[in-house]
mmCIF file of the C-alpha atoms, coordinates in Angstrom:
data_MODEL
# 
_entry.id   MODEL 
# 
loop_
_atom_site.group_PDB 
_atom_site.id 
_atom_site.type_symbol 
_atom_site.label_atom_id 
_atom_site.label_alt_id 
_atom_site.label_comp_id 
_atom_site.label_asym_id 
_atom_site.label_entity_id 
_atom_site.label_seq_id 
_atom_site.pdbx_PDB_ins_code 
_atom_site.Cartn_x 
_atom_site.Cartn_y 
_atom_site.Cartn_z 
_atom_site.occupancy 
_atom_site.B_iso_or_equiv 
_atom_site.pdbx_formal_charge 
_atom_site.auth_seq_id 
_atom_site.auth_comp_id 
_atom_site.auth_asym_id 
_atom_site.auth_atom_id 
_atom_site.pdbx_PDB_model_num 
ATOM 1   C CA . MET A 1 1   ? 208.222 49.115 39.439 1.00 0.00 ? 1   MET A CA 1 
ATOM 2   C CA . SER A 1 2   ? 209.307 52.443 37.963 1.00 0.00 ? 2   SER A CA 1 
ATOM 3   C CA . ILE A 1 3   ? 207.678 53.541 34.740 1.00 0.00 ? 3   ILE A CA 1 
ATOM 4   C CA . TYR A 1 4   ? 208.574 56.327 32.348 1.00 0.00 ? 4   TYR A CA 1 
ATOM 5   C CA . THR A 1 5   ? 206.479 59.491 32.124 1.00 0.00 ? 5   THR A CA 1 
ATOM 6   C CA . LEU A 1 6   ? 206.728 61.885 29.191 1.00 0.00 ? 6   LEU A CA 1 
ATOM 7   C CA . ILE A 1 7   ? 208.223 65.199 30.384 1.00 0.00 ? 7   ILE A CA 1 
ATOM 8   C CA . PHE A 1 8   ? 209.047 66.904 27.080 1.00 0.00 ? 8   PHE A CA 1 
ATOM 9   C CA . GLU A 1 9   ? 208.119 66.518 23.435 1.00 0.00 ? 9   GLU A CA 1 
ATOM 10  C CA . ASP A 1 10  ? 208.524 68.475 20.240 1.00 0.00 ? 10  ASP A CA 1 
ATOM 11  C CA . ASP A 1 11  ? 206.670 67.167 17.193 1.00 0.00 ? 11  ASP A CA 1 
ATOM 12  C CA . PHE A 1 12  ? 207.334 70.312 15.132 1.00 0.00 ? 12  PHE A CA 1 
ATOM 13  C CA . LEU A 1 13  ? 203.660 70.722 14.282 1.00 0.00 ? 13  LEU A CA 1 
ATOM 14  C CA . VAL A 1 14  ? 203.722 74.417 13.380 1.00 0.00 ? 14  VAL A CA 1 
ATOM 15  C CA . ASP A 1 15  ? 205.385 75.451 10.123 1.00 0.00 ? 15  ASP A CA 1 
ATOM 16  C CA . GLY A 1 16  ? 207.970 78.216 10.427 1.00 0.00 ? 16  GLY A CA 1 
ATOM 17  C CA . ARG A 1 17  ? 211.004 78.671 12.645 1.00 0.00 ? 17  ARG A CA 1 
ATOM 18  C CA . PRO A 1 18  ? 211.962 76.500 15.628 1.00 0.00 ? 18  PRO A CA 1 
ATOM 19  C CA . ASP A 1 19  ? 210.072 77.462 18.793 1.00 0.00 ? 19  ASP A CA 1 
ATOM 20  C CA . GLU A 1 20  ? 212.026 80.190 20.591 1.00 0.00 ? 20  GLU A CA 1 
ATOM 21  C CA . GLN A 1 21  ? 210.599 79.013 23.912 1.00 0.00 ? 21  GLN A CA 1 
ATOM 22  C CA . THR A 1 22  ? 212.717 75.870 23.511 1.00 0.00 ? 22  THR A CA 1 
ATOM 23  C CA . TRP A 1 23  ? 215.488 76.531 20.989 1.00 0.00 ? 23  TRP A CA 1 
ATOM 24  C CA . ASN A 1 24  ? 218.368 78.985 20.658 1.00 0.00 ? 24  ASN A CA 1 
ATOM 25  C CA . HIS A 1 25  ? 220.510 79.470 17.563 1.00 0.00 ? 25  HIS A CA 1 
ATOM 26  C CA . GLU A 1 26  ? 224.255 79.574 18.072 1.00 0.00 ? 26  GLU A CA 1 
ATOM 27  C CA . VAL A 1 27  ? 225.861 81.629 15.301 1.00 0.00 ? 27  VAL A CA 1 
ATOM 28  C CA . GLY A 1 28  ? 229.369 82.438 14.222 1.00 0.00 ? 28  GLY A CA 1 
ATOM 29  C CA . GLU A 1 29  ? 232.182 81.746 11.776 1.00 0.00 ? 29  GLU A CA 1 
ATOM 30  C CA . ARG A 1 30  ? 234.723 79.766 13.820 1.00 0.00 ? 30  ARG A CA 1 
ATOM 31  C CA . TRP A 1 31  ? 234.061 76.357 15.331 1.00 0.00 ? 31  TRP A CA 1 
ATOM 32  C CA . SER A 1 32  ? 236.041 73.457 16.735 1.00 0.00 ? 32  SER A CA 1 
ATOM 33  C CA . ASN A 1 33  ? 237.258 70.328 14.972 1.00 0.00 ? 33  ASN A CA 1 
ATOM 34  C CA . ASN A 1 34  ? 238.418 72.059 11.772 1.00 0.00 ? 34  ASN A CA 1 
ATOM 35  C CA . GLU A 1 35  ? 234.833 72.567 10.574 1.00 0.00 ? 35  GLU A CA 1 
ATOM 36  C CA . SER A 1 36  ? 234.213 74.768 7.530  1.00 0.00 ? 36  SER A CA 1 
ATOM 37  C CA . GLN A 1 37  ? 230.680 76.093 8.065  1.00 0.00 ? 37  GLN A CA 1 
ATOM 38  C CA . CYS A 1 38  ? 229.373 79.342 9.466  1.00 0.00 ? 38  CYS A CA 1 
ATOM 39  C CA . TYR A 1 39  ? 226.315 78.889 11.650 1.00 0.00 ? 39  TYR A CA 1 
ATOM 40  C CA . VAL A 1 40  ? 223.493 81.311 10.913 1.00 0.00 ? 40  VAL A CA 1 
ATOM 41  C CA . ASN A 1 41  ? 219.962 81.993 12.117 1.00 0.00 ? 41  ASN A CA 1 
ATOM 42  C CA . ASP A 1 42  ? 217.651 82.278 9.147  1.00 0.00 ? 42  ASP A CA 1 
ATOM 43  C CA . ALA A 1 43  ? 214.694 80.535 7.529  1.00 0.00 ? 43  ALA A CA 1 
ATOM 44  C CA . GLN A 1 44  ? 216.822 78.966 4.798  1.00 0.00 ? 44  GLN A CA 1 
ATOM 45  C CA . HIS A 1 45  ? 218.929 76.903 7.164  1.00 0.00 ? 45  HIS A CA 1 
ATOM 46  C CA . SER A 1 46  ? 216.543 75.996 10.015 1.00 0.00 ? 46  SER A CA 1 
ATOM 47  C CA . TYR A 1 47  ? 212.801 75.703 9.570  1.00 0.00 ? 47  TYR A CA 1 
ATOM 48  C CA . ILE A 1 48  ? 209.785 73.505 10.197 1.00 0.00 ? 48  ILE A CA 1 
ATOM 49  C CA . LYS A 1 49  ? 207.657 72.228 7.333  1.00 0.00 ? 49  LYS A CA 1 
ATOM 50  C CA . ASP A 1 50  ? 205.155 69.355 7.235  1.00 0.00 ? 50  ASP A CA 1 
ATOM 51  C CA . SER A 1 51  ? 205.900 68.439 10.861 1.00 0.00 ? 51  SER A CA 1 
ATOM 52  C CA . ILE A 1 52  ? 209.624 68.031 10.201 1.00 0.00 ? 52  ILE A CA 1 
ATOM 53  C CA . LEU A 1 53  ? 212.468 70.174 11.536 1.00 0.00 ? 53  LEU A CA 1 
ATOM 54  C CA . HIS A 1 54  ? 214.892 70.798 8.667  1.00 0.00 ? 54  HIS A CA 1 
ATOM 55  C CA . ILE A 1 55  ? 218.494 71.818 9.326  1.00 0.00 ? 55  ILE A CA 1 
ATOM 56  C CA . ARG A 1 56  ? 220.189 72.593 6.020  1.00 0.00 ? 56  ARG A CA 1 
ATOM 57  C CA . ALA A 1 57  ? 223.745 73.308 4.933  1.00 0.00 ? 57  ALA A CA 1 
ATOM 58  C CA . THR A 1 58  ? 224.316 75.263 1.722  1.00 0.00 ? 58  THR A CA 1 
ATOM 59  C CA . PHE A 1 59  ? 227.235 76.226 -0.493 1.00 0.00 ? 59  PHE A CA 1 
ATOM 60  C CA . ASP A 1 60  ? 227.810 79.587 -2.190 1.00 0.00 ? 60  ASP A CA 1 
ATOM 61  C CA . LYS A 1 61  ? 231.252 79.723 -3.757 1.00 0.00 ? 61  LYS A CA 1 
ATOM 62  C CA . GLY A 1 62  ? 231.344 83.511 -3.943 1.00 0.00 ? 62  GLY A CA 1 
ATOM 63  C CA . ALA A 1 63  ? 230.183 84.233 -0.410 1.00 0.00 ? 63  ALA A CA 1 
ATOM 64  C CA . HIS A 1 64  ? 232.375 85.483 2.440  1.00 0.00 ? 64  HIS A CA 1 
ATOM 65  C CA . CYS A 1 65  ? 231.518 82.220 4.184  1.00 0.00 ? 65  CYS A CA 1 
ATOM 66  C CA . PRO A 1 66  ? 230.737 79.705 1.412  1.00 0.00 ? 66  PRO A CA 1 
ATOM 67  C CA . TYR A 1 67  ? 229.288 77.025 3.706  1.00 0.00 ? 67  TYR A CA 1 
ATOM 68  C CA . LYS A 1 68  ? 226.342 77.982 5.908  1.00 0.00 ? 68  LYS A CA 1 
ATOM 69  C CA . SER A 1 69  ? 224.335 75.828 8.268  1.00 0.00 ? 69  SER A CA 1 
ATOM 70  C CA . ALA A 1 70  ? 222.453 75.892 11.591 1.00 0.00 ? 70  ALA A CA 1 
ATOM 71  C CA . ARG A 1 71  ? 223.076 74.823 15.177 1.00 0.00 ? 71  ARG A CA 1 
ATOM 72  C CA . ILE A 1 72  ? 220.277 74.953 17.739 1.00 0.00 ? 72  ILE A CA 1 
ATOM 73  C CA . THR A 1 73  ? 220.412 74.270 21.479 1.00 0.00 ? 73  THR A CA 1 
ATOM 74  C CA . THR A 1 74  ? 218.141 74.203 24.513 1.00 0.00 ? 74  THR A CA 1 
ATOM 75  C CA . TYR A 1 75  ? 220.656 75.989 26.744 1.00 0.00 ? 75  TYR A CA 1 
ATOM 76  C CA . GLY A 1 76  ? 218.979 78.229 29.321 1.00 0.00 ? 76  GLY A CA 1 
ATOM 77  C CA . LYS A 1 77  ? 215.510 77.003 28.265 1.00 0.00 ? 77  LYS A CA 1 
ATOM 78  C CA . ARG A 1 78  ? 215.436 73.245 28.741 1.00 0.00 ? 78  ARG A CA 1 
ATOM 79  C CA . HIS A 1 79  ? 217.937 71.174 30.649 1.00 0.00 ? 79  HIS A CA 1 
ATOM 80  C CA . PHE A 1 80  ? 217.853 67.476 31.411 1.00 0.00 ? 80  PHE A CA 1 
ATOM 81  C CA . GLN A 1 81  ? 219.303 65.141 34.003 1.00 0.00 ? 81  GLN A CA 1 
ATOM 82  C CA . TYR A 1 82  ? 218.510 61.432 33.595 1.00 0.00 ? 82  TYR A CA 1 
ATOM 83  C CA . GLY A 1 83  ? 215.702 59.954 31.541 1.00 0.00 ? 83  GLY A CA 1 
ATOM 84  C CA . LYS A 1 84  ? 214.975 58.221 28.264 1.00 0.00 ? 84  LYS A CA 1 
ATOM 85  C CA . PHE A 1 85  ? 215.583 60.290 25.131 1.00 0.00 ? 85  PHE A CA 1 
ATOM 86  C CA . VAL A 1 86  ? 214.039 59.267 21.802 1.00 0.00 ? 86  VAL A CA 1 
ATOM 87  C CA . ILE A 1 87  ? 214.869 61.372 18.732 1.00 0.00 ? 87  ILE A CA 1 
ATOM 88  C CA . SER A 1 88  ? 213.512 60.324 15.334 1.00 0.00 ? 88  SER A CA 1 
ATOM 89  C CA . ALA A 1 89  ? 215.764 61.594 12.537 1.00 0.00 ? 89  ALA A CA 1 
ATOM 90  C CA . LYS A 1 90  ? 216.801 61.090 8.933  1.00 0.00 ? 90  LYS A CA 1 
ATOM 91  C CA . LEU A 1 91  ? 220.412 61.927 8.150  1.00 0.00 ? 91  LEU A CA 1 
ATOM 92  C CA . PRO A 1 92  ? 221.825 63.920 5.223  1.00 0.00 ? 92  PRO A CA 1 
ATOM 93  C CA . LYS A 1 93  ? 223.222 62.599 2.000  1.00 0.00 ? 93  LYS A CA 1 
ATOM 94  C CA . GLY A 1 94  ? 226.470 64.154 0.855  1.00 0.00 ? 94  GLY A CA 1 
ATOM 95  C CA . ARG A 1 95  ? 230.192 63.871 1.364  1.00 0.00 ? 95  ARG A CA 1 
ATOM 96  C CA . GLY A 1 96  ? 231.339 66.292 4.037  1.00 0.00 ? 96  GLY A CA 1 
ATOM 97  C CA . SER A 1 97  ? 228.080 66.357 6.002  1.00 0.00 ? 97  SER A CA 1 
ATOM 98  C CA . TRP A 1 98  ? 228.293 65.923 9.775  1.00 0.00 ? 98  TRP A CA 1 
ATOM 99  C CA . PRO A 1 99  ? 224.955 65.949 11.630 1.00 0.00 ? 99  PRO A CA 1 
ATOM 100 C CA . ALA A 1 100 ? 224.846 65.341 15.356 1.00 0.00 ? 100 ALA A CA 1 
ATOM 101 C CA . ILE A 1 101 ? 222.426 64.906 18.244 1.00 0.00 ? 101 ILE A CA 1 
ATOM 102 C CA . TRP A 1 102 ? 224.343 65.596 21.429 1.00 0.00 ? 102 TRP A CA 1 
ATOM 103 C CA . PHE A 1 103 ? 224.383 67.026 24.919 1.00 0.00 ? 103 PHE A CA 1 
ATOM 104 C CA . MET A 1 104 ? 226.796 69.250 26.826 1.00 0.00 ? 104 MET A CA 1 
ATOM 105 C CA . GLY A 1 105 ? 227.032 69.693 30.578 1.00 0.00 ? 105 GLY A CA 1 
ATOM 106 C CA . GLU A 1 106 ? 225.641 73.055 31.645 1.00 0.00 ? 106 GLU A CA 1 
ATOM 107 C CA . ALA A 1 107 ? 228.847 73.575 33.589 1.00 0.00 ? 107 ALA A CA 1 
ATOM 108 C CA . ARG A 1 108 ? 230.423 74.380 30.202 1.00 0.00 ? 108 ARG A CA 1 
ATOM 109 C CA . LYS A 1 109 ? 228.589 77.698 30.199 1.00 0.00 ? 109 LYS A CA 1 
ATOM 110 C CA . ASP A 1 110 ? 229.899 78.326 33.739 1.00 0.00 ? 110 ASP A CA 1 
ATOM 111 C CA . ARG A 1 111 ? 233.436 78.208 32.345 1.00 0.00 ? 111 ARG A CA 1 
ATOM 112 C CA . VAL A 1 112 ? 234.163 74.600 33.231 1.00 0.00 ? 112 VAL A CA 1 
ATOM 113 C CA . PRO A 1 113 ? 236.289 73.708 30.200 1.00 0.00 ? 113 PRO A CA 1 
ATOM 114 C CA . TRP A 1 114 ? 235.656 70.881 27.793 1.00 0.00 ? 114 TRP A CA 1 
ATOM 115 C CA . PRO A 1 115 ? 235.982 67.947 28.270 1.00 0.00 ? 115 PRO A CA 1 
ATOM 116 C CA . ARG A 1 116 ? 235.732 68.285 32.051 1.00 0.00 ? 116 ARG A CA 1 
ATOM 117 C CA . CYS A 1 117 ? 232.163 69.596 31.695 1.00 0.00 ? 117 CYS A CA 1 
ATOM 118 C CA . GLY A 1 118 ? 231.094 66.333 30.043 1.00 0.00 ? 118 GLY A CA 1 
ATOM 119 C CA . GLU A 1 119 ? 229.727 65.604 26.586 1.00 0.00 ? 119 GLU A CA 1 
ATOM 120 C CA . ILE A 1 120 ? 227.258 62.947 25.413 1.00 0.00 ? 120 ILE A CA 1 
ATOM 121 C CA . ASP A 1 121 ? 227.064 62.211 21.687 1.00 0.00 ? 121 ASP A CA 1 
ATOM 122 C CA . LEU A 1 122 ? 223.832 60.329 21.100 1.00 0.00 ? 122 LEU A CA 1 
ATOM 123 C CA . MET A 1 123 ? 224.324 60.260 17.333 1.00 0.00 ? 123 MET A CA 1 
ATOM 124 C CA . GLU A 1 124 ? 227.006 61.368 14.903 1.00 0.00 ? 124 GLU A CA 1 
ATOM 125 C CA . PHE A 1 125 ? 227.219 60.626 11.195 1.00 0.00 ? 125 PHE A CA 1 
ATOM 126 C CA . ALA A 1 126 ? 229.711 61.394 8.449  1.00 0.00 ? 126 ALA A CA 1 
ATOM 127 C CA . GLY A 1 127 ? 228.520 61.637 4.873  1.00 0.00 ? 127 GLY A CA 1 
ATOM 128 C CA . ASN A 1 128 ? 231.783 60.072 3.717  1.00 0.00 ? 128 ASN A CA 1 
ATOM 129 C CA . LYS A 1 129 ? 230.763 56.924 5.649  1.00 0.00 ? 129 LYS A CA 1 
ATOM 130 C CA . PRO A 1 130 ? 227.092 56.841 4.670  1.00 0.00 ? 130 PRO A CA 1 
ATOM 131 C CA . HIS A 1 131 ? 226.189 53.503 6.261  1.00 0.00 ? 131 HIS A CA 1 
ATOM 132 C CA . GLN A 1 132 ? 227.573 54.079 9.757  1.00 0.00 ? 132 GLN A CA 1 
ATOM 133 C CA . VAL A 1 133 ? 226.368 55.981 12.817 1.00 0.00 ? 133 VAL A CA 1 
ATOM 134 C CA . THR A 1 134 ? 228.286 56.400 16.066 1.00 0.00 ? 134 THR A CA 1 
ATOM 135 C CA . CYS A 1 135 ? 227.731 57.344 19.700 1.00 0.00 ? 135 CYS A CA 1 
ATOM 136 C CA . ALA A 1 136 ? 230.282 58.435 22.291 1.00 0.00 ? 136 ALA A CA 1 
ATOM 137 C CA . ILE A 1 137 ? 230.972 60.076 25.638 1.00 0.00 ? 137 ILE A CA 1 
ATOM 138 C CA . HIS A 1 138 ? 233.728 62.569 26.462 1.00 0.00 ? 138 HIS A CA 1 
ATOM 139 C CA . THR A 1 139 ? 234.998 63.408 29.932 1.00 0.00 ? 139 THR A CA 1 
ATOM 140 C CA . GLU A 1 140 ? 238.245 64.678 31.387 1.00 0.00 ? 140 GLU A CA 1 
ATOM 141 C CA . THR A 1 141 ? 239.501 61.091 31.625 1.00 0.00 ? 141 THR A CA 1 
ATOM 142 C CA . TYR A 1 142 ? 237.822 59.683 28.517 1.00 0.00 ? 142 TYR A CA 1 
ATOM 143 C CA . ASN A 1 143 ? 237.996 61.896 25.416 1.00 0.00 ? 143 ASN A CA 1 
ATOM 144 C CA . HIS A 1 144 ? 239.177 61.860 21.829 1.00 0.00 ? 144 HIS A CA 1 
ATOM 145 C CA . LYS A 1 145 ? 241.970 64.379 22.413 1.00 0.00 ? 145 LYS A CA 1 
ATOM 146 C CA . ILE A 1 146 ? 243.872 61.723 24.346 1.00 0.00 ? 146 ILE A CA 1 
ATOM 147 C CA . HIS A 1 147 ? 242.346 58.788 22.422 1.00 0.00 ? 147 HIS A CA 1 
ATOM 148 C CA . THR A 1 148 ? 240.491 57.385 25.412 1.00 0.00 ? 148 THR A CA 1 
ATOM 149 C CA . GLU A 1 149 ? 236.912 58.221 24.425 1.00 0.00 ? 149 GLU A CA 1 
ATOM 150 C CA . LYS A 1 150 ? 234.272 55.539 24.813 1.00 0.00 ? 150 LYS A CA 1 
ATOM 151 C CA . PHE A 1 151 ? 232.361 55.068 21.592 1.00 0.00 ? 151 PHE A CA 1 
ATOM 152 C CA . ALA A 1 152 ? 230.507 52.572 19.426 1.00 0.00 ? 152 ALA A CA 1 
ATOM 153 C CA . LYS A 1 153 ? 229.763 52.195 15.717 1.00 0.00 ? 153 LYS A CA 1 
ATOM 154 C CA . TYR A 1 154 ? 226.658 50.756 14.098 1.00 0.00 ? 154 TYR A CA 1 
ATOM 155 C CA . LEU A 1 155 ? 226.015 49.847 10.469 1.00 0.00 ? 155 LEU A CA 1 
ATOM 156 C CA . LEU A 1 156 ? 222.779 51.433 9.281  1.00 0.00 ? 156 LEU A CA 1 
ATOM 157 C CA . ASP A 1 157 ? 222.357 51.116 5.528  1.00 0.00 ? 157 ASP A CA 1 
ATOM 158 C CA . ASP A 1 158 ? 219.335 53.405 5.204  1.00 0.00 ? 158 ASP A CA 1 
ATOM 159 C CA . ALA A 1 159 ? 220.381 56.144 7.654  1.00 0.00 ? 159 ALA A CA 1 
ATOM 160 C CA . SER A 1 160 ? 219.824 58.781 4.940  1.00 0.00 ? 160 SER A CA 1 
ATOM 161 C CA . ASP A 1 161 ? 216.709 57.211 3.423  1.00 0.00 ? 161 ASP A CA 1 
ATOM 162 C CA . ALA A 1 162 ? 214.516 56.524 6.444  1.00 0.00 ? 162 ALA A CA 1 
ATOM 163 C CA . PHE A 1 163 ? 213.784 57.885 9.887  1.00 0.00 ? 163 PHE A CA 1 
ATOM 164 C CA . HIS A 1 164 ? 215.263 55.965 12.792 1.00 0.00 ? 164 HIS A CA 1 
ATOM 165 C CA . ASP A 1 165 ? 214.937 56.372 16.543 1.00 0.00 ? 165 ASP A CA 1 
ATOM 166 C CA . TYR A 1 166 ? 218.180 57.377 18.249 1.00 0.00 ? 166 TYR A CA 1 
ATOM 167 C CA . ILE A 1 167 ? 217.699 56.457 21.896 1.00 0.00 ? 167 ILE A CA 1 
ATOM 168 C CA . MET A 1 168 ? 219.558 57.057 25.131 1.00 0.00 ? 168 MET A CA 1 
ATOM 169 C CA . GLU A 1 169 ? 218.630 55.818 28.600 1.00 0.00 ? 169 GLU A CA 1 
ATOM 170 C CA . TRP A 1 170 ? 220.461 57.829 31.244 1.00 0.00 ? 170 TRP A CA 1 
ATOM 171 C CA . THR A 1 171 ? 220.387 57.038 34.956 1.00 0.00 ? 171 THR A CA 1 
ATOM 172 C CA . LYS A 1 172 ? 222.660 57.876 37.882 1.00 0.00 ? 172 LYS A CA 1 
ATOM 173 C CA . ASP A 1 173 ? 224.430 54.572 37.245 1.00 0.00 ? 173 ASP A CA 1 
ATOM 174 C CA . GLU A 1 174 ? 224.693 54.163 33.461 1.00 0.00 ? 174 GLU A CA 1 
ATOM 175 C CA . LEU A 1 175 ? 224.208 55.460 29.936 1.00 0.00 ? 175 LEU A CA 1 
ATOM 176 C CA . ILE A 1 176 ? 222.694 53.122 27.343 1.00 0.00 ? 176 ILE A CA 1 
ATOM 177 C CA . PHE A 1 177 ? 222.740 54.024 23.629 1.00 0.00 ? 177 PHE A CA 1 
ATOM 178 C CA . MET A 1 178 ? 220.416 52.452 21.067 1.00 0.00 ? 178 MET A CA 1 
ATOM 179 C CA . VAL A 1 179 ? 219.284 52.766 17.460 1.00 0.00 ? 179 VAL A CA 1 
ATOM 180 C CA . ASP A 1 180 ? 215.692 51.561 17.209 1.00 0.00 ? 180 ASP A CA 1 
ATOM 181 C CA . ASP A 1 181 ? 215.778 48.287 19.184 1.00 0.00 ? 181 ASP A CA 1 
ATOM 182 C CA . HIS A 1 182 ? 219.521 47.661 18.841 1.00 0.00 ? 182 HIS A CA 1 
ATOM 183 C CA . GLU A 1 183 ? 221.829 48.471 21.760 1.00 0.00 ? 183 GLU A CA 1 
ATOM 184 C CA . LEU A 1 184 ? 225.127 50.041 20.694 1.00 0.00 ? 184 LEU A CA 1 
ATOM 185 C CA . MET A 1 185 ? 226.887 50.817 23.949 1.00 0.00 ? 185 MET A CA 1 
ATOM 186 C CA . ARG A 1 186 ? 226.442 50.746 27.710 1.00 0.00 ? 186 ARG A CA 1 
ATOM 187 C CA . VAL A 1 187 ? 228.660 52.896 29.951 1.00 0.00 ? 187 VAL A CA 1 
ATOM 188 C CA . GLN A 1 188 ? 228.411 52.198 33.663 1.00 0.00 ? 188 GLN A CA 1 
ATOM 189 C CA . LYS A 1 189 ? 229.526 54.358 36.553 1.00 0.00 ? 189 LYS A CA 1 
ATOM 190 C CA . GLN A 1 190 ? 232.259 52.723 38.614 1.00 0.00 ? 190 GLN A CA 1 
ATOM 191 C CA . SER A 1 191 ? 232.471 52.895 42.394 1.00 0.00 ? 191 SER A CA 1 
ATOM 192 C CA . ASN A 1 192 ? 235.706 54.922 42.294 1.00 0.00 ? 192 ASN A CA 1 
ATOM 193 C CA . ASP A 1 193 ? 234.634 57.340 39.557 1.00 0.00 ? 193 ASP A CA 1 
ATOM 194 C CA . THR A 1 194 ? 235.043 61.053 40.230 1.00 0.00 ? 194 THR A CA 1 
ATOM 195 C CA . PHE A 1 195 ? 233.738 64.026 38.254 1.00 0.00 ? 195 PHE A CA 1 
ATOM 196 C CA . SER A 1 196 ? 236.679 63.465 35.888 1.00 0.00 ? 196 SER A CA 1 
ATOM 197 C CA . GLU A 1 197 ? 235.286 60.085 34.856 1.00 0.00 ? 197 GLU A CA 1 
ATOM 198 C CA . TRP A 1 198 ? 231.564 60.604 35.422 1.00 0.00 ? 198 TRP A CA 1 
ATOM 199 C CA . PRO A 1 199 ? 230.345 64.206 35.067 1.00 0.00 ? 199 PRO A CA 1 
ATOM 200 C CA . PHE A 1 200 ? 226.840 62.935 34.259 1.00 0.00 ? 200 PHE A CA 1 
ATOM 201 C CA . ASP A 1 201 ? 225.176 63.758 37.587 1.00 0.00 ? 201 ASP A CA 1 
ATOM 202 C CA . GLN A 1 202 ? 224.376 67.320 36.519 1.00 0.00 ? 202 GLN A CA 1 
ATOM 203 C CA . PRO A 1 203 ? 222.018 69.024 34.050 1.00 0.00 ? 203 PRO A CA 1 
ATOM 204 C CA . PHE A 1 204 ? 222.866 68.838 30.349 1.00 0.00 ? 204 PHE A CA 1 
ATOM 205 C CA . TYR A 1 205 ? 221.393 70.743 27.412 1.00 0.00 ? 205 TYR A CA 1 
ATOM 206 C CA . MET A 1 206 ? 220.641 69.373 23.951 1.00 0.00 ? 206 MET A CA 1 
ATOM 207 C CA . ILE A 1 207 ? 222.325 70.394 20.691 1.00 0.00 ? 207 ILE A CA 1 
ATOM 208 C CA . LEU A 1 208 ? 221.175 69.643 17.145 1.00 0.00 ? 208 LEU A CA 1 
ATOM 209 C CA . ASN A 1 209 ? 223.541 70.749 14.401 1.00 0.00 ? 209 ASN A CA 1 
ATOM 210 C CA . LEU A 1 210 ? 224.780 70.044 10.901 1.00 0.00 ? 210 LEU A CA 1 
ATOM 211 C CA . ALA A 1 211 ? 228.481 70.708 10.467 1.00 0.00 ? 211 ALA A CA 1 
ATOM 212 C CA . VAL A 1 212 ? 230.341 70.754 7.144  1.00 0.00 ? 212 VAL A CA 1 
ATOM 213 C CA . GLY A 1 213 ? 233.762 69.144 6.872  1.00 0.00 ? 213 GLY A CA 1 
ATOM 214 C CA . GLY A 1 214 ? 236.019 68.854 9.894  1.00 0.00 ? 214 GLY A CA 1 
ATOM 215 C CA . TRP A 1 215 ? 238.051 66.031 11.378 1.00 0.00 ? 215 TRP A CA 1 
ATOM 216 C CA . TYR A 1 216 ? 235.051 63.730 11.663 1.00 0.00 ? 216 TYR A CA 1 
ATOM 217 C CA . ALA A 1 217 ? 233.216 64.467 8.420  1.00 0.00 ? 217 ALA A CA 1 
ATOM 218 C CA . GLY A 1 218 ? 236.208 64.394 6.103  1.00 0.00 ? 218 GLY A CA 1 
ATOM 219 C CA . SER A 1 219 ? 236.540 65.951 2.656  1.00 0.00 ? 219 SER A CA 1 
ATOM 220 C CA . ILE A 1 220 ? 233.740 68.146 1.332  1.00 0.00 ? 220 ILE A CA 1 
ATOM 221 C CA . VAL A 1 221 ? 232.396 67.582 -2.171 1.00 0.00 ? 221 VAL A CA 1 
ATOM 222 C CA . ASP A 1 222 ? 230.758 70.889 -3.070 1.00 0.00 ? 222 ASP A CA 1 
ATOM 223 C CA . GLU A 1 223 ? 228.554 69.319 -5.724 1.00 0.00 ? 223 GLU A CA 1 
ATOM 224 C CA . ASP A 1 224 ? 226.852 67.246 -3.007 1.00 0.00 ? 224 ASP A CA 1 
ATOM 225 C CA . LEU A 1 225 ? 225.424 70.284 -1.229 1.00 0.00 ? 225 LEU A CA 1 
ATOM 226 C CA . PRO A 1 226 ? 222.918 71.266 -0.008 1.00 0.00 ? 226 PRO A CA 1 
ATOM 227 C CA . PHE A 1 227 ? 222.825 68.791 2.881  1.00 0.00 ? 227 PHE A CA 1 
ATOM 228 C CA . GLU A 1 228 ? 219.629 68.271 4.877  1.00 0.00 ? 228 GLU A CA 1 
ATOM 229 C CA . PHE A 1 229 ? 219.233 66.886 8.389  1.00 0.00 ? 229 PHE A CA 1 
ATOM 230 C CA . GLN A 1 230 ? 215.601 66.090 9.264  1.00 0.00 ? 230 GLN A CA 1 
ATOM 231 C CA . ILE A 1 231 ? 214.184 65.585 12.746 1.00 0.00 ? 231 ILE A CA 1 
ATOM 232 C CA . ASP A 1 232 ? 210.651 64.223 13.005 1.00 0.00 ? 232 ASP A CA 1 
ATOM 233 C CA . SER A 1 233 ? 210.167 64.214 16.768 1.00 0.00 ? 233 SER A CA 1 
ATOM 234 C CA . ILE A 1 234 ? 211.845 64.473 20.150 1.00 0.00 ? 234 ILE A CA 1 
ATOM 235 C CA . ARG A 1 235 ? 210.463 62.739 23.210 1.00 0.00 ? 235 ARG A CA 1 
ATOM 236 C CA . ILE A 1 236 ? 212.008 62.711 26.660 1.00 0.00 ? 236 ILE A CA 1 
ATOM 237 C CA . TYR A 1 237 ? 210.773 60.564 29.534 1.00 0.00 ? 237 TYR A CA 1 
ATOM 238 C CA . GLN A 1 238 ? 211.698 60.268 33.194 1.00 0.00 ? 238 GLN A CA 1 
ATOM 239 C CA . LYS A 1 239 ? 211.041 57.514 35.688 1.00 0.00 ? 239 LYS A CA 1 
ATOM 240 C CA . ASP A 1 240 ? 208.392 58.141 38.329 1.00 0.00 ? 240 ASP A CA 1 
# 
């Protein structure tokens, strides 16, 4: 019987900035989905303290870019194909917050356009719907642009008050999404699937970010900022 072996973990034990051996910062002013934030790389918006990774979004009305936040990825440093992913996180409070734990096919960086490259959304949350988390996949055939994405919702009353485990089990045959011990969605590869339906037999990299506003997050209430997305640990296992 196959058993899982730990292949990667980050418990954020050292105060300071995210480990550059694992994490990159993506920065810039313009992002998809009608988002309002600029992503920056500084110690105010992404830092480790007391064994917690903090990703913060702030508001400065007079600034060139009033909303600032952080987006970190493992691209070029850590990539993953299959396994069990367990991320313990506490989600922000505040209308207009949009934290996410997600994965993009490395083919995206080789100029394979989205959504053909494949996207896995392990967890998304909108501060305007504070008791609901979602998961989803996007492919060329199944994606939100054409309203065919595969997704699930889960009511989680204390998403912003307590840490929960956001879990994905990924094999060559299926993707299973869970929150703690509750299964949200199971997507299975079909015998006639092509890369357009199932681009999940390739390496993916992880993204942790906190967007502000956008199509998913909804209206921003400036008085609710700053927002804070906290990640306690990341553990990734693979079957022997």
